[in-house]
C-alpha positions in Angstrom: 0.0 0.0 0.0 2.8 2.4 0.9 4.5 1.7 -2.5 1.2 2.4 -4.4 0.6 5.6 -2.5 4.2 6.8 -3.2 3.8 6.0 -6.9 0.6 8.1 -7.0 2.3 11.0 -5.3 5.1 10.9 -7.9 2.7 10.8 -10.8 0.6 13.7 -9.3 3.8 15.8 -8.7 4.9 15.2 -12.3 1.5 16.2 -13.7 1.4 19.4 -11.7 4.9 20.3 -12.8 3.9 19.9 -16.5 0.8 22.0 -15.9 2.8 24.7 -14.2 5.3 24.8 -17.1 2.5 25.1 -19.7 1.0 28.0 -17.8 4.4 29.7 -17.5 5.0 29.6 -21.2 1.5 30.4 -22.2 1.1 27.2 -24.2 -2.5 26.1 -24.5 -3.9 29.5 -23.4 -5.6 31.6 -26.0 -4.8 29.6 -29.2 -8.5 29.3 -29.9 -8.7 25.5 -29.9 -11.9 24.2 -28.5 -12.7 27.0 -26.0 -14.5 29.4 -28.4 -11.8 32.0 -28.0 -10.3 33.8 -31.0 -6.7 32.8 -31.8 -6.2 36.4 -32.9 -7.4 38.2 -29.8 -7.8 35.6 -27.0 -11.4 36.8 -26.5 -14.7 34.9 -26.8 -16.0 34.7 -30.4 -13.5 33.7 -33.1 -15.7 34.3 -36.1 -16.1 32.1 -39.1 -13.8 33.3 -41.9 -10.6 35.4 -42.1 -10.9 38.6 -44.1 -7.8 40.7 -44.8 -8.2 44.3 -46.0 -5.5 46.6 -47.3 -6.1 50.1 -45.9 -4.8 53.5 -47.0 -2.8 55.4 -44.4 -1.8 58.8 -45.7 -3.2 61.9 -44.0 -5.9 62.3 -46.7 -7.2 58.8 -45.8 -7.9 59.7 -42.2 -9.9 59.3 -40.1 -10.3 55.6 -41.0 -13.7 53.8 -41.0 -14.3 50.5 -39.2 -10.6 49.9 -38.3 -11.5 49.7 -34.6 -13.2 46.3 -35.4 -10.1 44.6 -36.6 -8.7 41.7 -34.6 -5.1 42.3 -35.8 -3.7 45.5 -37.4 -0.4 45.2 -39.3 1.6 48.3 -40.2 3.8 48.0 -43.3 6.2 50.3 -45.0 5.5 51.2 -48.7 6.9 53.6 -51.2 8.5 56.9 -50.2 8.8 55.7 -46.6 5.1 55.9 -46.0 2.9 53.1 -44.5 -0.2 51.2 -45.2 -2.3 48.9 -43.0 -3.3 45.3 -43.4 -6.3 44.7 -41.2 -7.3 41.2 -40.2 -11.0 40.7 -39.4 -12.9 37.6 -38.2 -14.6 38.0 -34.9 -16.5 41.2 -35.8 -17.4 42.9 -39.0 -18.0 46.7 -39.3 -20.7 48.0 -41.6 -18.0 49.7 -43.7 -14.2 49.6 -43.7 -11.6 51.7 -45.4 -10.4 53.6 -47.3 -9.2 50.5 -49.3 -6.0 50.7 -51.4 -3.8 48.4 -53.4 -2.0 45.3 -52.2 1.7 44.7 -52.2 3.9 41.6 -52.7 4.8 41.5 -49.0 1.1 40.9 -48.1 1.2 37.5 -49.8 4.0 36.1 -47.5 2.4 37.7 -44.4 -1.0 36.1 -45.2 0.2 32.6 -45.8 0.1 31.9 -42.0 -3.7 32.4 -42.1 -4.3 29.5 -44.5 -6.5 30.7 -47.4 -7.9 34.1 -46.3 -10.0 36.5 -48.4 -8.1 39.6 -49.4 -9.9 42.8 -50.2 -7.9 45.5 -52.0 -8.4 48.2 -54.7 -6.0 46.6 -57.2 -2.4 45.8 -58.0 0.0 46.7 -60.7 -0.2 44.5 -63.8 3.1 42.6 -63.2 2.0 41.6 -59.7 -1.5 40.5 -60.7 -0.7 36.9 -61.7 1.3 36.5 -58.5 -1.7 37.5 -56.4 -4.0 35.3 -58.4 -1.7 32.3 -57.9 -1.3 32.9 -54.1 -3.3 30.7 -51.6 -5.9 33.4 -50.9 -9.3 34.5 -52.3 -8.7 37.9 -54.1 -11.6 40.3 -53.8 -10.7 43.5 -55.8 -13.7 45.6 -57.0 -13.7 43.7 -60.3 -14.5 40.5 -58.4 -16.8 42.0 -55.9 -18.9 44.5 -57.8 -21.5 45.1 -55.0 -19.0 45.0 -52.2 -17.5 48.5 -52.6 -18.8 52.1 -52.5 -17.2 55.5 -53.2 -17.7 58.3 -50.7 -18.4 61.4 -52.8 -17.3 63.6 -49.9 -13.7 62.5 -50.1 -11.1 62.9 -52.8 -10.1 59.9 -54.9 -8.3 57.6 -54.5 -8.9 57.9 -50.7 -12.6 57.3 -50.9 -13.1 53.5 -51.7 -14.8 51.6 -48.9 -15.5 47.9 -48.4 -18.7 46.3 -47.2 -17.2 43.5 -45.2 -20.3 41.4 -44.9 -20.6 41.1 -48.6 -16.9 40.2 -48.9 -17.3 37.4 -46.4 -20.4 36.0 -48.2 -18.5 36.0 -51.5 -15.5 34.2 -50.0 -17.1 30.9 -49.3 -13.8 29.1 -49.3 -12.0 31.4 -47.0 -10.2 29.8 -44.0 -11.6 29.8 -40.5 -9.5 31.6 -37.8 -6.6 29.3 -36.7 -3.6 29.4 -34.5 -1.0 31.8 -35.9 1.4 31.6 -33.0 -0.2 34.2 -30.6 -0.7 33.2 -26.9 -2.8 35.1 -24.4 -2.8 35.1 -20.6 -1.8 37.0 -17.5 1.1 39.4 -17.7 4.5 37.7 -17.1 6.9 39.1 -14.6 9.7 41.5 -15.6 9.4 44.0 -18.3 9.9 47.8 -18.1 7.2 50.2 -17.0 6.4 52.2 -20.2 3.9 54.9 -20.7 4.7 55.6 -24.3 6.5 54.1 -27.3 7.0 55.7 -30.7 8.0 53.8 -33.8 9.4 55.7 -36.8 9.4 55.0 -40.5 11.2 57.2 -43.0 8.1 59.3 -43.6 5.6 58.2 -40.9 5.4 57.6 -37.2 3.2 55.7 -34.7 2.9 56.5 -31.0 1.2 54.2 -28.5 0.3 55.8 -25.1 -0.8 53.6 -22.2 -4.2 54.4 -20.7 -4.6 52.8 -17.3 -8.3 53.8 -17.3 -9.0 52.1 -20.6 -6.5 49.3 -20.2 -5.4 50.0 -23.8 -2.6 51.5 -25.8 -4.0 54.6 -27.5 -2.8 55.1 -31.1 -1.4 58.3 -32.7 -0.3 58.5 -36.3 2.2 61.2 -37.4 1.7 62.9 -34.0 -2.1 63.1 -34.2 -4.6 61.0 -32.2 -5.9 58.2 -34.5 -9.7 58.0 -34.6 -12.4 56.4 -36.6 -15.0 58.5 -38.4 -17.2 57.8 -35.4 -14.7 59.7 -33.2 -13.6 56.5 -31.4 -9.9 56.5 -30.5 -8.1 53.6 -32.0 -6.5 51.4 -29.4 -4.8 48.0 -28.8 -4.6 45.7 -25.9 -1.2 44.5 -27.1 1.3 46.2 -29.4 4.1 44.2 -31.0 7.1 46.1 -32.5 8.5 43.4 -34.8 11.9 44.4 -36.2 12.2 43.0 -39.8 14.3 43.4 -42.9 12.8 45.8 -45.4 14.5 45.5 -48.8 13.8 46.6 -52.3 11.5 44.4 -54.4 11.2 43.8 -58.1 8.3 46.2 -58.3 7.8 49.9 -58.3 5.0 52.6 -58.6 4.1 54.9 -61.4 6.4 57.6 -60.1 9.4 55.3 -60.3 9.7 54.7 -56.6 10.7 51.1 -55.6 8.2 49.1 -53.6 9.7 47.8 -50.4 9.5 44.2 -49.5 9.0 43.4 -45.8 10.4 40.0 -44.8 8.2 38.3 -42.2 9.8 34.8 -42.4 12.9 34.3 -40.3 13.7 35.6 -36.8 14.6 38.7 -35.0 14.1 41.1 -32.1 10.7 42.4 -31.0 9.2 44.5 -28.3 5.8 43.5 -26.7 3.8 46.2 -25.0 1.0 45.2 -22.7 -0.5 46.4 -19.4 1.7 49.5 -19.3 4.9 47.5 -19.6 7.4 46.7 -22.4 9.0 43.3 -22.8 12.1 42.4 -24.8 11.2 39.5 -27.1 12.3 37.4 -30.0 10.2 36.5 -33.0 10.5 33.4 -35.1 8.7 32.2 -38.2 10.4 29.2 -39.9 8.3 29.2 -43.1 5.6 31.2 -44.8 2.9 28.6 -43.9 3.9 28.7 -40.2 2.8 31.1 -37.6 4.9 33.7 -35.8 6.1 32.7 -32.3 7.1 35.4 -29.8 9.2 34.4 -26.8 10.9 36.2 -24.0 14.7 36.4 -23.6 14.6 33.1 -21.8 12.9 31.3 -24.7 9.4 31.1 -23.0 6.3 31.9 -25.0 5.3 35.5 -24.2 1.6 35.9 -23.6 -0.4 38.9 -25.0 -3.2 40.7 -23.3 -6.6 39.7 -24.5 -8.0 42.1 -27.1 -6.9 43.7 -30.4 -3.3 43.2 -31.4 -1.3 45.8 -33.4 1.9 44.6 -35.1 4.3 47.2 -36.3 6.6 45.7 -38.9 9.5 48.1 -38.2 12.7 48.2 -40.3 15.7 46.9 -38.5 18.0 49.9 -37.6 
């Protein structure tokens, strides 16, 4: 009897140790499997299909419409050092979203981790079109979704094209469901630096994230001005990831002769993770385009995000 009791004690101790390790790394928490939570935000309600939308981000395009409903917001560098946004939606769809602009080659690699998402965009240059059409996604430019876009006559072109996301999702019957892309969610880990503000600069654009203890969110500013939706709601994120990546010239350019940058999101590198008023040094790793992106602390443990919208700034390596 004593030997049996001792064996049970050993097994119970081992099981508790494994459980504690899993909780420490964040594994199994917030990946969306079986608990109804979104793998993109860690909140209840994952949604049915993944819709990616390319959003304009010059001054004339602001304020944005519907961007506050995005699960994930990616910031990418484009021509002339400016930026554009790739919004990922699944859990909630706004009535309107935009303004919508053209896609870039980098989007194709970034989106591979989502399976076969739908991608709404205003168009692409002719040389890139066959590459987009051959990619594992469902392209939804205006020519493919004639009833899914509207022009706002009160805004100047080309900053006035808006998507009707519900129609885009209905048209994309084969789009992938939300799946694990490497994010983990859970309580804040120990360590980190108390941080009230973080600014990320591109050659011709900047983003500032200010921590609001009242709202438990990072409030977004673009080019020094508070970023709002057209309903006057301040854009915010529960977690901000500054992912330092290689931004190199691509084989494409715009009509003015400027080269289109290519943002490399496969590989590994340094990152900063902002959550709960603190900033954590991190590493990111994505071994292939089809794989998700894993974020770990300096000790190699999975770094959990705060539940809620995630903004990922794909910042050029210094």
